[in-house]
C-alpha positions in Angstrom: -1.3 16.1 -48.9 0.1 14.4 -45.9 -2.1 13.1 -43.0 -1.0 14.4 -39.6 -0.2 11.5 -37.1 -1.5 11.4 -33.9 0.3 10.7 -30.7 -1.0 7.2 -29.2 -3.4 7.9 -26.5 -2.0 7.0 -23.0 -3.8 4.5 -21.1 -5.0 5.7 -17.7 -3.6 3.9 -14.8 -5.2 1.6 -12.3 -3.2 1.7 -9.1 -4.3 -1.0 -6.5 -3.4 -2.1 -3.1 -3.6 -5.7 -1.9 -2.4 -7.5 1.1 -1.6 -10.6 3.0 -0.9 -11.8 6.6 1.3 -14.3 7.8 2.5 -15.4 11.4 0.4 -15.7 14.6 -0.2 -13.7 17.7 1.8 -11.8 19.1 4.1 -11.5 15.9 2.4 -10.9 12.4 4.0 -10.2 9.1 2.0 -7.9 6.9 2.7 -7.6 3.4 1.1 -4.8 1.3 1.5 -5.0 -2.4 0.9 -2.0 -4.7 0.3 -2.4 -8.3 -0.5 0.0 -11.3 2.3 2.6 -10.4 4.4 1.9 -13.2 6.2 5.2 -14.3 4.3 7.1 -11.4 4.3 7.7 -7.7 2.1 7.3 -4.8 1.8 7.2 -1.1 0.8 4.2 1.0 -0.4 4.7 4.4 -0.8 1.7 6.7 -2.7 1.9 10.1 -2.6 -0.9 12.5 -5.2 0.1 15.1 -4.7 -1.5 18.4 -1.2 -2.8 17.7 1.2 -2.8 20.4 4.2 -1.9 17.9 4.7 -1.8 14.1 7.8 -1.6 12.3 9.4 -1.9 8.8 13.0 -1.9 7.5 11.8 -0.5 4.3 13.8 2.8 3.8 10.9 4.3 1.8 8.7 4.3 4.8 8.5 6.3 8.0 6.9 4.9 11.2 5.1 6.9 13.7 3.5 4.7 16.4 0.8 2.5 14.6 1.0 4.3 11.3 3.5 3.7 8.4 3.8 6.1 5.5 5.5 5.0 2.4 6.5 7.2 -0.5 6.6 4.8 -3.5 7.9 5.3 -7.1 6.4 2.4 -9.0 5.2 -0.9 -8.2 6.2 -2.2 -4.7 5.6 -4.7 -1.8 6.0 -3.4 1.9 6.6 -5.9 4.6 5.7 -4.8 8.1 5.9 -6.5 11.5 2.9 -5.8 13.7 3.1 -7.0 17.3 -0.3 -7.5 18.8 -0.3 -9.2 22.2 -4.1 -8.8 22.7 -5.6 -9.8 19.3 -8.2 -7.8 17.2 -5.8 -5.3 15.7 -7.2 -3.8 12.7 -4.8 -3.2 9.7 -5.9 -0.8 6.9 -3.9 0.1 4.0 -4.7 3.0 1.6 -3.0 4.0 -1.5 -3.1 7.5 -2.8 -1.4 7.6 -6.3 -0.5 10.7 -8.0 -2.4 11.5 -11.2 -5.5 9.8 -12.4 -6.8 6.4 -11.3 -9.5 4.5 -13.4 -10.6 2.6 -10.2 -10.1 4.2 -7.0 -12.3 1.4 -5.2 -9.3 -1.0 -5.1 -6.9 1.3 -3.4 -7.7 0.1 0.0 -7.0 -3.1 1.8 -8.2 -4.3 5.3 -7.4 -7.3 7.6 -8.1 -8.2 11.2 -5.3 -9.8 13.2 -6.8 -12.4 15.8 
């Protein structure tokens, strides 16, 4: 008799969002990096509360006032220019991956621009 073979069990994905900030007031460069989306998709939403303006040249993203929404396929880095003349802008990035995620607690990143 033959033993049936089993398909390998797929590893559940652990999508994550991290970020970094460079520059100084009033012009900040914010880079949000998404990992763990290999072979999958997700939506990244970045909100810059208190910013004078937010922009990106990334074609995967739409900008609406202080909010940037990006439709991603696979891992990616998104660069934003945040203009903050007053200081204390709060930047929050949130990743919503399609499918399961083994650790949803690492899908958010925050920074305060002073």
